[in-house]
C-alpha positions in Angstrom: 17.1 13.5 -17.6 15.3 16.7 -17.1 16.3 19.6 -19.2 17.5 22.3 -17.0 19.7 19.8 -15.0 21.8 18.6 -18.1 21.9 22.6 -19.0 23.5 23.7 -15.7 25.6 20.9 -15.8 27.0 21.3 -19.7 27.5 25.1 -18.1 29.9 24.2 -15.3 31.8 21.5 -17.4 32.0 24.6 -19.9 33.1 27.3 -17.6 35.5 24.4 -15.7 37.6 23.9 -18.6 38.0 27.6 -19.3 39.3 28.5 -16.1 40.0 25.7 -13.4 38.0 27.6 -10.6 38.0 25.6 -7.2 34.3 27.7 -7.2 32.8 26.0 -10.3 34.2 22.5 -8.6 31.5 23.5 -5.3 28.8 24.5 -8.1 29.0 20.9 -8.8 28.9 20.0 -5.2 25.5 21.7 -4.9 24.3 20.5 -8.3 25.0 17.0 -6.6 22.0 17.3 -4.1 19.8 18.8 -6.9 20.2 15.4 -8.6 20.0 13.5 -5.3 16.7 15.6 -4.3 15.3 14.7 -7.6 16.6 10.8 -7.6 18.2 10.6 -10.8 20.3 7.7 -11.0 24.4 7.7 -10.9 24.5 5.6 -14.0 22.3 8.5 -15.9 24.8 11.1 -14.6 27.5 9.4 -16.0 26.1 8.7 -19.4 24.9 12.7 -19.6 28.6 13.6 -18.5 29.8 12.1 -21.9 27.3 12.6 -23.9 27.8 16.4 -23.1 31.5 15.9 -23.5 31.0 14.3 -26.5 29.0 17.6 -28.3 31.8 19.8 -26.5 34.4 18.0 -28.0 33.1 17.3 -31.4 34.8 19.2 -33.5 38.2 19.5 -31.3 41.6 18.2 -32.5 42.8 14.8 -30.9 45.1 16.4 -28.2 42.5 18.9 -27.0 40.0 16.4 -26.6 42.3 14.2 -24.4 42.7 17.2 -22.3 38.9 18.1 -22.0 38.2 14.8 -20.8 40.7 14.8 -18.2 39.7 18.5 -16.9 36.1 17.1 -17.3 36.6 13.8 -15.0 37.6 15.8 -11.7 34.2 17.6 -12.1 32.7 14.0 -12.2 34.4 13.0 -9.4 33.5 16.2 -7.5 29.5 15.3 -8.5 30.0 11.7 -8.4 31.5 12.0 -4.7 29.1 14.8 -3.0 26.3 12.6 -4.5 27.5 9.4 -2.6 27.7 11.8 1.0 24.4 12.9 -0.3 23.0 9.3 -0.8 24.6 8.5 2.4 23.2 10.9 4.6 19.3 10.2 2.9 19.9 6.3 4.0 20.8 7.3 7.8 17.7 9.7 7.5 15.3 6.3 6.3 17.0 4.5 8.8 16.2 7.2 11.8 12.8 7.5 10.1 11.9 3.7 9.9 13.2 3.2 13.4 11.2 6.0 14.8 8.2 4.5 12.8 8.9 1.6 14.3 8.5 2.8 18.0 5.3 4.4 17.1 3.4 1.9 15.8 4.9 -0.4 18.5 3.0 1.8 21.0 0.3 1.8 19.1 -0.2 -1.4 19.0 0.2 -1.9 23.0 -2.3 1.4 23.2 -5.1 -0.5 21.0 -4.4 -3.6 23.2 -4.6 -1.8 26.5 -7.9 -0.5 25.5 -9.3 -3.5 24.0 -8.8 -5.3 27.1 -9.8 -2.9 29.4 -13.5 -2.6 27.3 -13.6 -6.2 26.7 -15.6 -7.2 29.9 -17.7 -3.7 29.5 -19.0 -4.6 26.0 -19.3 -8.4 26.9 -21.8 -7.3 30.4 -23.6 -4.7 28.2 -24.3 -7.7 25.0 -25.3 -9.7 28.0 -28.0 -7.8 29.7 -29.2 -6.6 26.1 -29.9 -10.5 25.6 -31.7 -10.6 28.5 -33.8 -7.1 27.9 -34.7 -9.0 24.6 -36.2 -12.1 26.6 -37.7 -10.7 29.5 -39.2 -7.1 28.1 -41.1 -7.3 24.7 -41.8 -3.6 24.7 -38.0 -3.1 25.0 -36.8 -5.7 22.5 -36.3 -3.4 20.2 -34.2 -1.1 21.9 -32.5 -4.0 23.8 -31.8 -5.1 20.1 -29.9 -2.1 18.6 -27.7 -1.9 22.4 -26.7 -5.4 21.5 -25.9 -5.1 17.8 -23.7 -1.8 19.1 -21.7 -3.7 21.2 -21.2 -6.1 18.4 -19.7 -3.5 16.1 -17.4 -2.2 19.3 -16.1 -5.6 19.5 -15.5 -5.7 15.5 -13.8 -2.4 15.6 -11.6 -2.8 18.2 -10.4 -6.6 16.6 -10.0 -4.6 13.5 -8.2 -1.6 15.2 -5.6 -4.4 16.6 -5.6 -5.8 13.1 -4.5 -2.9 11.4 -1.7 -2.1 13.9 -0.1 -4.9 14.3 0.1 -5.4 10.8 2.0 -2.1 10.1 4.2 -2.9 13.5 5.3 -6.2 13.1 8.0 -7.4 10.7 7.1 -9.0 7.4 8.3 -12.5 6.5 7.7 -13.4 2.5 6.6 -17.3 2.4 5.5 -18.7 -1.1 2.0 -19.1 -0.8 -0.5 -20.7 -2.9 -3.7 -17.6 -3.5 -6.5 -20.1 -3.7 -5.6 -21.7 -0.4 -6.0 -18.1 1.5 -9.1 -17.8 -0.6 -10.6 -21.0 0.6 -9.2 -19.8 4.2 -11.2 -16.5 4.1 -14.3 -18.0 2.7 -14.7 -20.4 6.0 -14.3 -17.8 8.0 -17.1 -15.9 6.5 -19.3 -18.8 5.9 -21.7 -18.2 8.5 -22.3 -14.5 7.8 -22.8 -15.6 4.0 -25.7 -18.0 5.1 -27.0 -15.8 7.4 -28.1 -13.6 4.2 -28.5 -16.9 1.9 -25.6 -15.8 -0.3 -24.2 -18.2 -2.4 -20.4 -17.6 -2.7 -19.2 -18.8 -6.0 -15.0 -19.9 -6.3 -14.1 -18.9 -10.2 -10.4 -20.7 -9.2 -8.7 -23.8 -9.0 -5.1 -24.1 -7.8 -1.3 -23.0 -8.4 -1.3 -19.2 -8.2 1.6 -19.0 -6.2 3.0 -15.4 -4.9 5.8 -14.8 -2.3 3.3 -13.2 0.4 3.4 -11.9 3.9 1.7 -13.4 7.0 -1.1 -10.7 6.4 -2.0 -11.9 3.2 -5.2 -13.3 4.4 -6.5 -10.4 6.0 -6.6 -8.6 2.3 -8.7 -11.6 1.0 -10.9 -11.4 4.0 -11.9 -8.1 4.4 -12.8 -7.5 0.3 -14.8 -11.0 0.6 -16.7 -10.1 3.8 -17.2 -6.1 2.0 -18.8 -8.2 -0.6 -21.1 -10.3 1.8 -22.1 -7.2 3.4 -23.2 -4.8 0.9 -24.6 -7.5 -1.1 -28.2 -8.0 -1.0 -29.7 -11.2 0.5 -30.6 -14.3 -2.0 -27.2 -12.9 -4.3 -24.5 -14.2 -5.4 -20.9 -13.0 -4.9 -18.0 -14.5 -7.1 -14.8 -14.8 -6.8 -12.2 -15.3 -9.6 -8.6 -15.6 -10.1 -7.0 -14.8 -13.8 -3.4 -14.0 -14.7 -2.5 -10.5 -15.7 0.1 -9.7 -18.0 2.1 -12.4 -17.3 3.9 -11.3 -14.5 0.8 -10.9 -11.7 -2.3 -13.2 -10.4 -5.4 -10.6 -10.5 -8.3 -11.6 -7.9 -11.6 -10.0 -8.1 -14.5 -10.2 -5.9 -17.8 -9.7 -7.3 -21.1 -8.4 -5.6 -24.3 -7.4 -6.9 -24.8 -4.6 -4.1 -25.4 -0.7 -4.9 -21.8 -0.3 -6.2 -18.9 2.5 -5.6 -19.5 5.9 -7.1 -16.7 7.4 -8.8 -15.9 9.7 -6.3 -15.4 7.5 -3.5 -13.3 4.8 -5.5 -10.2 5.9 -4.2 -11.3 7.0 -0.5 -12.9 4.1 0.5 -8.9 2.8 0.8 -8.0 5.3 3.7 -9.3 4.8 7.6 -12.6 5.6 8.7 -13.9 5.9 5.1 -17.1 4.1 4.3 -18.9 6.4 1.1 -22.7 6.6 1.0 -24.2 2.9 2.1 -26.9 3.6 3.8 -28.1 1.5 6.5 -25.4 -0.9 6.7 -22.9 -0.1 9.4 -19.1 -0.6 9.4 -15.8 0.5 11.1 -14.2 2.1 7.7 -10.9 0.1 8.4 -11.1 -3.1 6.4 -10.6 -1.8 3.6 -7.9 0.2 4.8 -6.0 -2.9 6.3 -6.5 -5.0 2.9 -4.5 -1.7 1.3 -1.8 -1.7 4.1 -1.3 -5.6 3.3 -1.5 -5.5 -0.2 1.0 -2.9 -0.6 3.3 -4.9 1.6 3.1 -7.7 -1.1 4.0 -5.5 -3.6 0.9 -5.6 -4.9 -2.1 -3.2 -5.9 -6.2 -2.7 -5.4 -8.7 -1.1 -6.6 -12.8 -1.4 -7.1 -14.3 -1.2 -10.4 -18.0 -1.3 -11.6 -19.6 -4.3 -12.1 -21.5 -3.7 -15.8 -24.4 -6.4 -13.6 -24.7 -4.2 -10.9 -22.4 -3.7 -7.8 -18.6 -3.4 -7.3 -16.0 -5.5 -8.3 -12.8 -5.4 -5.5 -9.6 -6.0 -7.7 -6.3 -7.5 -6.1 -2.8 -8.2 -7.9 -0.4 -9.5 -7.0 3.2 -10.2 -8.3 3.6 -14.1 -9.0 6.7 -16.2 -7.1 9.6 -16.4 -9.1 
């Protein structure tokens, strides 16, 4: 309990005890809004009330003490009643904001889907012609290859944008899953990418890491493993491990041997369209934002550490299934 709130309430009790003025009860109503604004728990308010009363009545005779307790009860009832009204208004506002956010997210999902659909055919055409140019025009092969790579990145960006908006717009459904199964699914999906760079994916985990997860949790693991493959040098190792954290959580770590992440970027890279200073490697900047959104939905946290051997370690901590 913050000292200024406690002092204000003490003054209100002392004043009302002496004069029974309705204006003092009005001050209690105003103070209730401040308690609400600072998110003070009702139990804490009641505890404060009796603590102050005990201090005020400590040297009073029994009769006066009982009388003071009865008077103070009026102030407490006024405060709690107005607190309840304020809390009800807060809940109603939160519900309106939630519904508005749902509408906006649904609109964004529809908008991204329309854009993706309308751009799909032109991108296929661009990619197809670029491939033909690579085959028939030796002099322009380098430029045609860049055109094809750009088209592929556009496909990837559109798919990630669709995933991001879908995660934000969809109703989440929790189910009990084994982290090992989700990691294995992600690795299977990324095997081809790893093989192209001759990167070994080392699995330092077994089974039995149960969590209550949404249908999107796989995307978080998919993105941090994909990130590790993307920024690791050829012929290197990406290491994935699962361990217990403080007895309550499972901690998943993905370790690479790439360039690492400077301290100034360790928070920012989880924001949308932020890529840090990765030279020579192109990305949309959405993948880690997707991972953070999903992990937050699952009541977990995500962060990046330095790999002592060089590179980065991306970690996700999730509560164990009860």
